[in-house]
N, CA, C and O atoms as a MOPAC input file, in Angstrom:
PM7 MOZYME 1SCF
protein

 N    -40.60700 1   -27.78900 1    30.54500 1
 C    -41.00300 1   -29.01300 1    29.87600 1
 C    -42.44800 1   -29.38300 1    30.19700 1
 O    -43.14800 1   -29.89400 1    29.32300 1
 N    -42.91500 1   -29.14300 1    31.41900 1
 C    -44.24100 1   -29.57300 1    31.83300 1
 C    -45.34900 1   -28.99100 1    30.95200 1
 O    -46.30200 1   -29.69500 1    30.61800 1
 N    -45.23400 1   -27.71100 1    30.57100 1
 C    -46.27900 1   -27.09100 1    29.75600 1
 C    -46.29500 1   -27.63900 1    28.33200 1
 O    -47.32900 1   -27.58000 1    27.66500 1
 N    -45.17600 1   -28.16600 1    27.85800 1
 C    -45.07900 1   -28.71000 1    26.51100 1
 C    -45.28800 1   -30.22000 1    26.47300 1
 O    -45.37000 1   -30.80300 1    25.39200 1
 N    -45.37400 1   -30.85300 1    27.62100 1
 C    -45.44700 1   -32.30600 1    27.69900 1
 C    -46.76900 1   -32.80500 1    27.14100 1
 O    -47.83100 1   -32.36600 1    27.58200 1
 N    -46.71800 1   -33.72000 1    26.17200 1
 C    -47.91800 1   -34.18800 1    25.48800 1
 C    -48.40300 1   -35.55400 1    25.95400 1
 O    -49.56200 1   -35.90400 1    25.73000 1
 N    -47.54300 1   -36.32600 1    26.59200 1
 C    -47.92000 1   -37.67400 1    27.02100 1
 C    -48.73500 1   -37.62800 1    28.31200 1
 O    -48.54300 1   -36.73800 1    29.14100 1
 N    -49.64400 1   -38.58700 1    28.47800 1
 C    -50.37300 1   -38.69200 1    29.74400 1
 C    -49.47400 1   -39.30500 1    30.81200 1
 O    -49.70500 1   -39.10200 1    32.00400 1
 N    -48.44500 1   -40.05800 1    30.39600 1
 C    -47.46200 1   -40.59400 1    31.33400 1
 C    -46.51300 1   -39.47800 1    31.75100 1
 O    -46.23300 1   -38.56200 1    30.97700 1
 N    -46.02800 1   -39.56400 1    32.97100 1
 C    -45.08600 1   -38.57000 1    33.48400 1
 C    -43.75400 1   -38.63100 1    32.72000 1
 O    -43.40400 1   -39.68600 1    32.19100 1
 N    -43.02000 1   -37.53900 1    32.65300 1
 C    -41.72300 1   -37.54200 1    31.96400 1
 C    -40.74100 1   -38.57000 1    32.53200 1
 O    -39.89000 1   -39.08600 1    31.80800 1
 N    -40.86000 1   -38.86300 1    33.82000 1
 C    -39.93400 1   -39.80700 1    34.45500 1
 C    -40.40800 1   -41.26300 1    34.37100 1
 O    -39.79500 1   -42.14700 1    34.96900 1
 N    -41.48800 1   -41.51400 1    33.63600 1
 C    -41.96900 1   -42.88300 1    33.46900 1
 C    -40.89500 1   -43.72500 1    32.79200 1
 O    -40.30400 1   -43.30000 1    31.79900 1
 N    -40.64300 1   -44.90500 1    33.32100 1
 C    -39.67900 1   -45.81200 1    32.71900 1
 C    -40.23900 1   -46.44200 1    31.45300 1
 O    -41.38700 1   -46.88600 1    31.43100 1
 N    -39.44000 1   -46.48100 1    30.41100 1
 C    -39.82900 1   -47.07400 1    29.12900 1
 C    -38.67000 1   -47.93400 1    28.62800 1
 O    -37.54600 1   -47.83900 1    29.12200 1
 N    -38.96100 1   -48.76200 1    27.65200 1
 C    -37.93400 1   -49.61600 1    27.07100 1
 C    -37.49200 1   -49.06000 1    25.72100 1
 O    -38.31500 1   -48.62700 1    24.91400 1
 N    -36.20800 1   -49.07900 1    25.49200 1
 C    -35.63800 1   -48.68800 1    24.20500 1
 C    -34.49400 1   -49.65600 1    23.92900 1
 O    -34.15100 1   -50.48400 1    24.77200 1
 N    -33.92300 1   -49.54600 1    22.76400 1
 C    -32.76800 1   -50.38800 1    22.47200 1
 C    -31.48600 1   -49.60800 1    22.73900 1
 O    -31.46700 1   -48.37700 1    22.72000 1
 N    -30.43200 1   -50.34800 1    22.98500 1
 C    -29.13000 1   -49.71500 1    23.20900 1
 C    -28.70900 1   -48.90300 1    21.98700 1
 O    -28.12000 1   -47.83100 1    22.12100 1
 N    -29.01200 1   -49.41600 1    20.79900 1
 C    -28.62100 1   -48.71200 1    19.56700 1
 C    -29.40300 1   -47.40200 1    19.41300 1
 O    -28.84900 1   -46.40800 1    18.94300 1
 N    -30.66900 1   -47.39000 1    19.79800 1
 C    -31.45700 1   -46.14900 1    19.74300 1
 C    -30.89500 1   -45.14400 1    20.74200 1
 O    -30.64300 1   -43.99100 1    20.39000 1
 N    -30.70100 1   -45.57000 1    21.96900 1
 C    -30.23400 1   -44.63800 1    22.99200 1
 C    -28.78800 1   -44.20400 1    22.76700 1
 O    -28.37400 1   -43.14800 1    23.24400 1
 N    -28.02800 1   -45.00800 1    22.05000 1
 C    -26.65800 1   -44.63600 1    21.72400 1
 C    -26.55700 1   -43.77000 1    20.48600 1
 O    -25.46300 1   -43.35500 1    20.10400 1
 N    -27.70100 1   -43.48900 1    19.84800 1
 C    -27.71500 1   -42.64200 1    18.66600 1
 C    -27.31400 1   -43.35400 1    17.38300 1
 O    -27.13000 1   -42.70800 1    16.35100 1
 N    -27.17500 1   -44.67500 1    17.43000 1
 C    -26.78200 1   -45.44200 1    16.24500 1
 C    -27.97000 1   -45.74700 1    15.33300 1
 O    -27.81100 1   -45.84800 1    14.11700 1
 N    -29.15300 1   -45.89300 1    15.91800 1
 C    -30.37700 1   -46.17400 1    15.15300 1
 C    -31.41000 1   -45.08800 1    15.41600 1
 O    -31.52500 1   -44.61200 1    16.54600 1
 N    -32.16300 1   -44.68600 1    14.39800 1
 C    -33.29900 1   -43.79000 1    14.63400 1
 C    -34.47200 1   -44.60500 1    15.18200 1
 O    -34.51700 1   -45.82300 1    15.01400 1
 N    -35.39400 1   -43.95100 1    15.81900 1
 C    -36.61000 1   -44.63200 1    16.27900 1
 C    -37.52800 1   -44.79500 1    15.08000 1
 O    -37.96800 1   -43.81100 1    14.48600 1
 N    -37.81400 1   -46.03600 1    14.72800 1
 C    -38.70500 1   -46.30700 1    13.59100 1
 C    -39.88800 1   -47.19000 1    13.97100 1
 O    -40.80400 1   -47.37300 1    13.17000 1
 N    -39.87800 1   -47.73800 1    15.18200 1
 C    -40.99100 1   -48.57700 1    15.64100 1
 C    -41.28200 1   -48.27000 1    17.09900 1
 O    -40.37300 1   -48.22300 1    17.92800 1
 N    -42.55700 1   -48.06000 1    17.40500 1
 C    -42.97900 1   -47.76300 1    18.77100 1
 C    -44.15800 1   -48.66200 1    19.11400 1
 O    -45.07900 1   -48.83900 1    18.31600 1
 N    -44.11000 1   -49.22100 1    20.30800 1
 C    -45.19500 1   -50.08100 1    20.78900 1
 C    -45.71900 1   -49.52300 1    22.10400 1
 O    -44.94100 1   -49.10400 1    22.96100 1
 N    -47.04400 1   -49.51800 1    22.26300 1
 C    -47.68800 1   -49.15900 1    23.52400 1
 C    -48.39900 1   -50.43100 1    23.98300 1
 O    -49.54000 1   -50.69400 1    23.60400 1
 N    -47.71300 1   -51.19800 1    24.79000 1
 C    -48.10600 1   -52.56500 1    25.13100 1
 C    -49.49800 1   -52.68400 1    25.74900 1
 O    -49.87700 1   -51.91500 1    26.63200 1
 N    -50.24500 1   -53.67300 1    25.25600 1
 C    -51.59200 1   -53.93900 1    25.76100 1
 C    -51.55400 1   -54.52500 1    27.16900 1
 O    -52.44000 1   -54.24500 1    27.97700 1
 N    -50.54800 1   -55.32800 1    27.46900 1
 C    -50.50200 1   -56.02700 1    28.75500 1
 C    -50.37500 1   -55.09200 1    29.95000 1
 O    -51.05200 1   -55.27200 1    30.96300 1
 N    -49.50600 1   -54.09300 1    29.82900 1
 C    -49.21400 1   -53.24500 1    30.98100 1
 C    -49.10500 1   -51.75700 1    30.66000 1
 O    -48.78200 1   -50.95700 1    31.53800 1
 N    -49.37100 1   -51.37900 1    29.41000 1
 C    -49.29100 1   -49.97600 1    29.03100 1
 C    -47.87900 1   -49.45400 1    28.86500 1
 O    -47.68000 1   -48.25200 1    28.69100 1
 N    -46.89100 1   -50.34400 1    28.91600 1
 C    -45.48600 1   -49.92000 1    28.76300 1
 C    -45.23600 1   -49.43600 1    27.33700 1
 O    -45.90600 1   -49.85300 1    26.39200 1
 N    -44.26600 1   -48.55400 1    27.21100 1
 C    -43.83300 1   -48.04700 1    25.91200 1
 C    -42.53300 1   -48.72600 1    25.52500 1
 O    -41.68800 1   -49.00000 1    26.37700 1
 N    -42.37300 1   -49.00200 1    24.21600 1
 C    -41.12900 1   -49.54400 1    23.67200 1
 C    -40.74200 1   -48.72300 1    22.44300 1
 O    -41.58800 1   -48.37900 1    21.61800 1
 N    -39.45500 1   -48.41800 1    22.33800 1
 C    -38.93200 1   -47.62300 1    21.22500 1
 C    -37.79000 1   -48.38700 1    20.56800 1
 O    -36.76100 1   -48.64600 1    21.19200 1
 N    -37.98500 1   -48.74900 1    19.28800 1
 C    -37.02900 1   -49.57600 1    18.56200 1
 C    -36.56400 1   -48.87800 1    17.29400 1
 O    -37.24600 1   -48.00500 1    16.75800 1
 N    -35.40900 1   -49.27600 1    16.83500 1
 C    -34.88800 1   -48.82200 1    15.55800 1
 C    -35.27600 1   -49.80500 1    14.46800 1
 O    -36.11900 1   -50.67600 1    14.68000 1
 N    -34.66100 1   -49.66600 1    13.30000 1
 C    -35.01000 1   -50.50700 1    12.15800 1
 C    -34.50300 1   -51.94000 1    12.27200 1
 O    -34.98700 1   -52.81600 1    11.55600 1
 N    -33.54500 1   -52.19700 1    13.15100 1
 C    -32.99000 1   -53.53700 1    13.28800 1
 C    -33.81000 1   -54.37500 1    14.25300 1
 O    -34.45600 1   -53.85000 1    15.16000 1
 N    -33.77400 1   -55.69200 1    14.04500 1
 C    -34.47100 1   -56.59500 1    14.95700 1
 C    -33.91000 1   -56.42000 1    16.36300 1
 O    -32.70800 1   -56.21200 1    16.53300 1
 N    -34.76800 1   -56.50400 1    17.36100 1
 C    -34.35500 1   -56.31600 1    18.74900 1
 C    -34.54300 1   -57.60900 1    19.53100 1
 O    -35.53300 1   -58.32000 1    19.35900 1
 N    -33.59900 1   -57.89000 1    20.37100 1
 C    -33.65000 1   -59.02400 1    21.28600 1
 C    -33.72700 1   -58.47600 1    22.70900 1
 O    -33.42100 1   -57.30700 1    22.94300 1
 N    -34.13300 1   -59.31300 1    23.65100 1
 C    -34.26600 1   -58.87000 1    25.03900 1
 C    -32.97000 1   -58.26100 1    25.57100 1
 O    -33.00500 1   -57.29000 1    26.32600 1
 N    -31.83800 1   -58.82200 1    25.18300 1
 C    -30.56400 1   -58.30800 1    25.68800 1
 C    -30.18700 1   -56.95100 1    25.08000 1
 O    -29.24100 1   -56.31200 1    25.54000 1
 N    -30.91400 1   -56.51200 1    24.05900 1
 C    -30.67500 1   -55.20500 1    23.44900 1
 C    -31.40200 1   -54.08100 1    24.18200 1
 O    -31.16200 1   -52.90600 1    23.90300 1
 N    -32.28500 1   -54.42600 1    25.11200 1
 C    -33.14800 1   -53.44100 1    25.76000 1
 C    -32.44300 1   -52.69200 1    26.88700 1
 O    -31.59900 1   -53.23700 1    27.59800 1
 N    -32.82000 1   -51.43300 1    27.01900 1
 C    -32.42200 1   -50.61200 1    28.15600 1
 C    -33.69200 1   -49.95700 1    28.68900 1
 O    -34.65200 1   -49.73500 1    27.95200 1
 N    -33.67700 1   -49.65400 1    29.98500 1
 C    -34.82000 1   -49.03200 1    30.65300 1
 C    -34.43100 1   -47.58600 1    30.93300 1
 O    -33.47900 1   -47.32400 1    31.66900 1
 N    -35.16800 1   -46.65300 1    30.34700 1
 C    -34.83500 1   -45.23000 1    30.45600 1
 C    -36.09700 1   -44.42900 1    30.74900 1
 O    -37.20500 1   -44.96100 1    30.67500 1
 N    -35.93500 1   -43.16900 1    31.07700 1
 C    -37.07300 1   -42.27400 1    31.29600 1
 C    -37.66700 1   -41.85600 1    29.95400 1
 O    -36.94100 1   -41.65800 1    28.97900 1
 N    -38.97700 1   -41.72600 1    29.91200 1
 C    -39.65800 1   -41.31400 1    28.69100 1
 C    -39.10900 1   -40.00100 1    28.15700 1
 O    -38.94600 1   -39.84400 1    26.94700 1
 N    -38.82300 1   -39.06000 1    29.04300 1
 C    -38.31800 1   -37.76500 1    28.55600 1
 C    -36.96900 1   -37.91300 1    27.86100 1
 O    -36.64400 1   -37.10200 1    26.99400 1
 N    -36.16900 1   -38.92900 1    28.21800 1
 C    -34.88300 1   -39.14800 1    27.53100 1
 C    -35.10900 1   -39.51200 1    26.07400 1
 O    -34.35000 1   -39.09500 1    25.20000 1
 N    -36.15500 1   -40.29200 1    25.81300 1
 C    -36.48800 1   -40.66000 1    24.43300 1
 C    -36.95400 1   -39.42100 1    23.67500 1
 O    -36.52600 1   -39.18500 1    22.54500 1
 N    -37.82500 1   -38.63700 1    24.29000 1
 C    -38.34100 1   -37.42200 1    23.64500 1
 C    -37.21000 1   -36.42700 1    23.40800 1
 O    -37.17500 1   -35.76200 1    22.37200 1
 N    -36.29500 1   -36.32300 1    24.35200 1
 C    -35.15000 1   -35.42100 1    24.18000 1
 C    -34.31800 1   -35.82500 1    22.97100 1
 O    -33.76400 1   -34.96300 1    22.28800 1
 N    -34.22100 1   -37.11400 1    22.69600 1
 C    -33.44400 1   -37.60400 1    21.54900 1
 C    -34.16500 1   -37.39600 1    20.23000 1
 O    -33.54400 1   -37.10600 1    19.20800 1
 N    -35.50200 1   -37.54900 1    20.26300 1
 C    -36.29300 1   -37.48700 1    19.02100 1
 C    -37.66200 1   -36.89400 1    19.33000 1
 O    -38.58700 1   -37.61400 1    19.70500 1
 N    -37.78500 1   -35.59100 1    19.17300 1
 C    -39.02800 1   -34.89100 1    19.49800 1
 C    -40.20200 1   -35.32600 1    18.62400 1
 O    -41.35200 1   -35.09800 1    19.00000 1
 N    -39.94600 1   -35.94800 1    17.46300 1
 C    -41.04700 1   -36.39100 1    16.59800 1
 C    -41.87700 1   -37.49700 1    17.25400 1
 O    -42.99800 1   -37.77100 1    16.82600 1
 N    -41.33000 1   -38.12500 1    18.28100 1
 C    -42.07700 1   -39.14700 1    19.02000 1
 C    -43.26700 1   -38.51000 1    19.74400 1
 O    -44.22100 1   -39.20800 1    20.08900 1
 N    -43.22500 1   -37.21000 1    19.97500 1
 C    -44.37600 1   -36.51300 1    20.56900 1
 C    -45.64900 1   -36.71800 1    19.74700 1
 O    -46.75500 1   -36.65100 1    20.28500 1
 N    -45.49400 1   -36.96600 1    18.44600 1
 C    -46.65300 1   -37.20800 1    17.59000 1
 C    -47.41300 1   -38.46300 1    17.99800 1
 O    -48.55000 1   -38.66500 1    17.57200 1
 N    -46.79800 1   -39.30500 1    18.81600 1
 C    -47.42200 1   -40.57500 1    19.22600 1
 C    -47.94200 1   -40.53900 1    20.65700 1
 O    -48.29300 1   -41.58100 1    21.21100 1
 N    -47.99400 1   -39.36800 1    21.25500 1
 C    -48.43400 1   -39.25200 1    22.64400 1
 C    -49.83000 1   -39.82400 1    22.86700 1
 O    -50.14200 1   -40.27900 1    23.96700 1
 N    -50.66400 1   -39.80400 1    21.84400 1
 C    -52.03000 1   -40.32200 1    21.97700 1
 C    -52.18600 1   -41.73400 1    21.39300 1
 O    -53.30600 1   -42.18700 1    21.16000 1
 N    -51.06500 1   -42.42600 1    21.15700 1
 C    -51.13300 1   -43.79600 1    20.62700 1
 C    -51.83800 1   -44.67200 1    21.65700 1
 O    -51.37900 1   -44.76800 1    22.79500 1
 N    -52.94900 1   -45.31500 1    21.27800 1
 C    -53.69200 1   -46.11400 1    22.24800 1
 C    -52.89600 1   -47.32000 1    22.76000 1
 O    -52.01800 1   -47.83500 1    22.06700 1
 N    -53.20600 1   -47.75000 1    23.94400 1
 C    -52.64300 1   -48.97300 1    24.49500 1
 C    -53.02300 1   -50.11500 1    23.55500 1
 O    -54.16800 1   -50.20100 1    23.11000 1
 N    -52.07400 1   -50.98100 1    23.25600 1
 C    -52.32100 1   -52.10000 1    22.34700 1
 C    -52.04900 1   -51.77300 1    20.88800 1
 O    -52.31300 1   -52.59400 1    20.00900 1
 N    -51.52400 1   -50.58600 1    20.62100 1
 C    -51.22600 1   -50.16700 1    19.25000 1
 C    -49.72500 1   -50.00900 1    19.06600 1
 O    -48.96000 1   -49.95100 1    20.02900 1
 N    -49.32700 1   -49.94300 1    17.80200 1
 C    -47.93500 1   -49.67800 1    17.45700 1
 C    -47.90900 1   -48.63200 1    16.35300 1
 O    -48.92100 1   -48.34400 1    15.71400 1
 N    -46.74400 1   -48.08300 1    16.15300 1
 C    -46.54200 1   -47.11900 1    15.06700 1
 C    -45.18800 1   -47.41100 1    14.45400 1
 O    -44.26300 1   -47.85400 1    15.13400 1
 N    -45.08700 1   -47.15600 1    13.16200 1
 C    -43.82700 1   -47.39000 1    12.45900 1
 C    -43.66700 1   -46.37500 1    11.34000 1
 O    -44.62600 1   -45.75100 1    10.88600 1
 N    -42.41700 1   -46.23400 1    10.91500 1
 C    -42.09600 1   -45.36000 1     9.79100 1
 C    -40.84100 1   -45.90900 1     9.12400 1
 O    -40.04700 1   -46.61700 1     9.74300 1
 N    -40.68200 1   -45.57400 1     7.87100 1
 C    -39.51900 1   -46.05600 1     7.12100 1
 C    -38.23000 1   -45.40200 1     7.61500 1
 O    -37.20100 1   -46.06400 1     7.75000 1
 N    -38.29700 1   -44.10700 1     7.88000 1
 C    -37.13900 1   -43.35300 1     8.35600 1
 C    -37.65200 1   -42.09600 1     9.04600 1
 O    -38.86100 1   -41.87200 1     9.10400 1
 N    -36.75700 1   -41.28500 1     9.56200 1
 C    -37.17900 1   -40.12000 1    10.34000 1
 C    -37.86900 1   -39.04400 1     9.50600 1
 O    -38.52600 1   -38.16700 1    10.06700 1
 N    -37.73500 1   -39.09000 1     8.18300 1
 C    -38.41500 1   -38.13400 1     7.30600 1
 C    -39.81400 1   -38.61600 1     6.92000 1
 O    -40.58900 1   -37.86000 1     6.33400 1
 N    -40.14000 1   -39.86100 1     7.24300 1
 C    -41.43600 1   -40.44500 1     6.87500 1
 C    -42.46700 1   -40.19200 1     7.97000 1
 O    -42.11200 1   -40.04200 1     9.13900 1
 N    -43.74700 1   -40.14600 1     7.59200 1
 C    -44.79000 1   -40.00100 1     8.60600 1
 C    -44.99600 1   -41.31900 1     9.36000 1
 O    -44.67200 1   -42.39100 1     8.84900 1
 N    -45.52900 1   -41.23000 1    10.56000 1
 C    -45.84400 1   -42.41600 1    11.35200 1
 C    -47.10400 1   -43.08300 1    10.81600 1
 O    -48.07000 1   -42.40600 1    10.46400 1
 N    -47.09200 1   -44.40500 1    10.75500 1
 C    -48.27300 1   -45.20500 1    10.44000 1
 C    -48.67300 1   -45.91000 1    11.72600 1
 O    -47.83800 1   -46.51800 1    12.39600 1
 N    -49.95000 1   -45.82700 1    12.06400 1
 C    -50.44200 1   -46.42700 1    13.31400 1
 C    -51.35500 1   -47.59900 1    13.00300 1
 O    -52.08700 1   -47.58700 1    12.01400 1
 N    -51.30300 1   -48.61900 1    13.86700 1
 C    -52.19400 1   -49.76100 1    13.69800 1
 C    -52.24900 1   -50.54900 1    14.99400 1
 O    -51.31700 1   -50.50600 1    15.79600 1
 N    -53.35700 1   -51.27800 1    15.20000 1
 C    -53.40700 1   -52.16200 1    16.37700 1
 C    -52.29000 1   -53.19700 1    16.26600 1
 O    -51.99900 1   -53.69300 1    15.17700 1
 N    -51.67100 1   -53.51500 1    17.39400 1
 C    -50.59900 1   -54.49000 1    17.37200 1
 C    -51.14600 1   -55.85800 1    17.73100 1
 O    -51.76300 1   -56.05100 1    18.77800 1
 N    -50.90600 1   -56.79100 1    16.84300 1
 C    -51.33600 1   -58.17300 1    17.06100 1
 C    -50.08700 1   -59.02700 1    17.10200 1
 O    -49.43600 1   -59.24200 1    16.07900 1
 N    -49.75000 1   -59.51900 1    18.30300 1
 C    -48.54600 1   -60.33400 1    18.45500 1
 C    -48.73600 1   -61.66700 1    17.74700 1
 O    -49.81800 1   -62.25400 1    17.76700 1
 N    -47.65900 1   -62.13100 1    17.12200 1
 C    -47.73000 1   -63.40500 1    16.42000 1
 C    -47.05400 1   -64.50200 1    17.19800 1
 O    -47.02000 1   -65.64700 1    16.74900 1

C-alpha cells in the first residue's frame, strides 16, 4: 500500500465519515478538507448531522472507494462533490455559511 499511497497524510490518519458511508449504504459524494485543522470529511448524498459521524482511518475510506484517491491533492479549505460514483469530482473552495 505504501508505494501506491497518494495522500500526504498517513494511511492511519483519523478522518470523519458518516455511518451510512462506512456501512456501505451511501456512496461518497462530498469530501471536505477542513481549513481549521486540515481534517478530512467524507459524506454521502444525504444531509449529515454530528451524531451521524464516525472516526475512521483514512485507508479504510480509500479501501471502500478507491476513486477518492483522485482527491489526494485537494487543498486545505476546499471541498469536492459529485452527483454519483460515475460522475467526475468537482472541486471548489469551501465557504461555510
